[in-house]
Structures are given as C-alpha cells and as structure tokens.
N, C-alpha and C positions, 0 to 999 in steps of 0.2 A: 409422558412426552416431553422432549427438549423445548423450551421456550425458544422462539425465533429471535433472530437479532433485530435490535432497533434499526430502522432504516429510513430514509426518504427516497421515494422514486419520483423522478421528473420525466415524464414521457410527453413530448410534443405530439399533438394530434395527428399530425402526418407521418409519424415515425412508426415504421412497421418492421424495421429489421432489427439486428442484434443490439442490446442494451449494454452500456458501458457499466461495469460493475466495479466501483471505486472502493479501494481497499487502503485505509490510511495507515501511516506508520505508527511505531509505538510512542504512546504519550499523547496521540491525537484522536479525533472522533471524526464522524461523517461530514462536519462542517469544514474539515480541512480543504475540501474541494470546492467550496462556494464561489471563489473567484474565478474558478475555470468554468463553471456552468454556464455563463452567458456566452461563451465560444462555442458551447455544444448543444445546449438544449434546443435552439432552433433546427437542429438538423438530426439528432440522435437521442433516444431515451438515455436516462442516467439513474442508476441506483446506487446511492451513497449508503454504507453500512457502517455501524459500529461494531467492530470485532468483539468477540467474547471478553469480557472483563475491561471494556473500554466504553466511554460514553455512557449511554443509557441502555447497553446491552447487558444482560445477566451475567453474573459469574457463577461457578458451582462449587466454590471452596477449594478448588485446585488449580494450579497453573495451567492454562490451556495451551496444548501442544499444536504443531502443524496439522496433524491429523484432524484433530478437533476443529480448528478453524475451517479446514476443507469441508468437513461433513456440515458445519453450521451453514455454510454459504450454499451448499447443495441443497439443503432443507429450506432455505429461504427462496432459493430459485424456484423449487418445485411448488412452493405454496403460492407464489405469485404467478404461475403459470408461463413463466418465461422461457422460451425455446432456445435461444442462444444469447451468450453473453460476449463481451470483450473486456476481460479482467484488465484492470490498470491498478498496479500496486506500487507504493513508494517506500523505499528503505526496507526494513524487515517485512513489511507488507507485500514487497515483490515476491518473497519466498512463498507466502500463501497464495498470491495470484498465479504463480509458475506452477505450484502443485496441484491446484485446481484445474489448470489448463491441461495438466499432464493426464489427471485421473478422470477427467471428463471431457474427452476430446471432441464427442459428438455435441457438446454444448458450448463449445468455444469457437468463434470465428476468428479471432486475432488476440494478440497479447501484447500489453505495453508494461515494460518493468522501468520505473524511474529509481535512479540511485540504487541499483540492485546489488544483491550480494548472492552467492549461492549457498552460504552456511554462516553461523556465527562462529567465527573463528576461536581458537582456544583462549587467546587473549582477551577477546570480546566477551566470551562466556564468563571469565572470570569477573571483568569489569561490571557486567550486567548482574550477576549474582550478588556482588557487593553493593551495587546500586539497590538492589530489591532489599537487602538487609538494611541499608541506611534508612530507607523510607519506611520499612516496617518500625524502625526504632525512632525515628525522628521526623516523620512526616514529609510531604513533599519539599518543605524548605530546607531539608538536609542535603539536597543534591541541586539547590539552585544557588546562583544563576548559572553555573556552569553547564548543566544539563541542557540549557537552552542556547547559551553563548556559542557553543562549539557548532552546532547544526546551522548556526547563522553567520559563519565565518565570512566576511567580506560582504556582507549584507546590511542595508541601511537600518538603524535603530529607529524605526519609524511606527507609525500606529499599528501596521501589521505585527512587527516584532512585539509591540506592547501587548497586542490582543492575544498573541500566541502564548506569550509568558504568563499572562494573566490566567489564560485557561488550563494552561499546563500546571500553574501553581494550586489551583482550586479543584483539580479532580480527586477522586477518592483514592487515598494512598494505598489501601489494602488491596483495591482492584489493580491499581498500576503495579504493586509489587508482583502480584500473580502474573499479570501480563509479561512483565520483564522476565520473571523466572521460566515462564514457558518458551520464551523466545530465545533464552540463554542456550538452548540446546537444539534450536530449530536448524534442519539441514535439508535443503531442497536439491542438493547434488544428484540424487538418484532420480529426481522427478525431470529435471532439465532436459536431459537427452530423449525424454519421451514425448516433449511437446511436438505437435505436429502442425500446429497453426502459424501464419505469419507472426514475427516477433519484432517490435521495436524496442531498443535499449536506449535509455537517455542517463547521461552522467552529468554531474555538475563539476566543472573545473575546481571549484574551491571546497568540494566536499572532503572535509577532514576524516569523516566517521567512515564512509564507504568510498573511497577514491576511486579513479578511473580503473585501477588495477582490479577491482573487484567486479566492475562491469565487463572488463575484458575476460575475467574468469567466468562469468556467466555466458558470455557470448561462446566460449570455447567448449562449453558443456552442451549447449543447444545444437541441434542439427544445422547444417550450413544454411545460410541465407538470412540470418537474423541481422538486422541493421543496427549500428551503434552509433549514435550521435552525442556530441559533447556540447553543453551550455557553457560557453566560456565565461558568463558572467554569474552562473548559479552556483549553489553549495548543496547541502544535504537534503533539502526539500523543495525540489523544482516545482512542483505542482502548486505550492503555497508561495514560495519567494518569486516565481517568475510565471504566473498563471497565464498572462497572455501569450506569452512564447510557447508554454507548455501546451496549451490548449490548440494553438495553430499547429505544432508538429504532431499531435495526435489526429487532427482533422486530416492533415496531409497523409499520413499514415492510413487512415480509414479509407482514403480514397484510391489507395493501392490494392485494397482487399478484393478478392474475387467475390462476385455476386452468387448468391445461393438463397433459393427460397427456403424458409423455414419449414421444418416438417409440420 
C-alpha cells in the first residue's frame, strides 16, 4: 500500500463545506501556505500537503509524474473522508490541481490556479533537467541563489525571503532532483478542457518564470467562464509573497460558488 502524503489539516469547528486543498510549488512544502491560513481558517477547512518527494512526504526512488501526484491526492482525500475539495495550486502545483479537478470532478467544488501554466515548455524542460543534474552533482548550493532570486523578482529581501531561501537550501537534494525531473515533462493541457467547476486564475505582474502569457494560455484551454486576475505587485509565488491579498481574492471567489450539499 502506498504511503500517504504528509499533510496538515486545519478545520474550523463550524466548517462543513468543501475543504481547500493546498498544493505547493516546486521546492516548497505544506508550510508555503501558512501566512494565508489566518484569512481562511475562520471560514473554511484547509488541507495543506507535501507532494511526493517534497517536505516530509515519501519518495519511491523515481521522479513522480503528474499522474502519480493526482493519485496521491485522491488517496489522501479518501483516507480523510473528505467529500469535496477546492484545489489551490501554485506554479507547477497548478498543473496538479487542474489535473485533479479534471479527473475527479464530483469531488471538486471550485479551482484556484496561481501563477499557472498548462505545461512545462520545451525550454523549461531543458532548464529543469539541467537543474536536477546540477543538484545531484553538487547539492542544493549548486543552484543558489539564482533558483530563489528569480521567483522573488521585485519582492523585498525581507525575513520572508530569508526564510524561504533557508528552507530551500536545506531540503533533501535527491528528493528535490526527483521532483524537478518529474515536473520537467508535466503537461496538463489535455486535462484543462475537462474541468467543469468554477475557476479563478491569478497571475503576478512580475512573474519572470510563468508570466501572464502562461495564465492566458491556461484560461484559453479551460471552458468559458474562468476568471483571470492580475496582482500588479506580485511575482512567481503569490500566496507566499502576497498572502493577505491572495487570501482575500480566494475568499471573494469562494463567495461566488454555488451552494451544494455534500453527498
């Protein structure tokens, strides 16, 4: 039996509706969302996960692909007895969130994609594979500080930046390399047209890695009706860099979702 993903669940006692499923970007873990939680947990349950080969979740000696990530999330949902979810994914985590929503539509009430992309482009694939090789050969230090500086374009080099950099630098290099290799070929393009729930897309104006053009490509693959909003001050990690604004946008989106009783 496959080991379940490491996770933390935050369920307010009066929360009976869908739970936010929080899916971090590459190189992060479940605590990526911590600064957003005060804006959400008084109103809605939250399930923050470590994807396979990230944080405290297990790896299995092979790079996890999109299919494996989706299967892991469904196994976790079933084990926790959660009826319905609202996946929220950031960066490459947005591909996991979209694929889950497409493949388990009866379990998804809404979908939020932050700094999204439909696929890892050819140029990105080459870069990611080179990054994995560099980390396997020289450890996390081989890709620093550049691997963190670019996602933080136009963001303050404050305590939050320092915390992210420190956590990134001390993660397991082999597990990170496996995660990178898995995402190098990830492609949610075929899943996006199958999404049937309401969708909110959020892009950062200063995102150098997945700019607005990528969010527009995701919107164009989704069925009509998806909302695309741009954070003019944000960069590649909107939930981490702009948590208060991000949390408010999500709560505004939740208020628009149709009510439905859980089965």
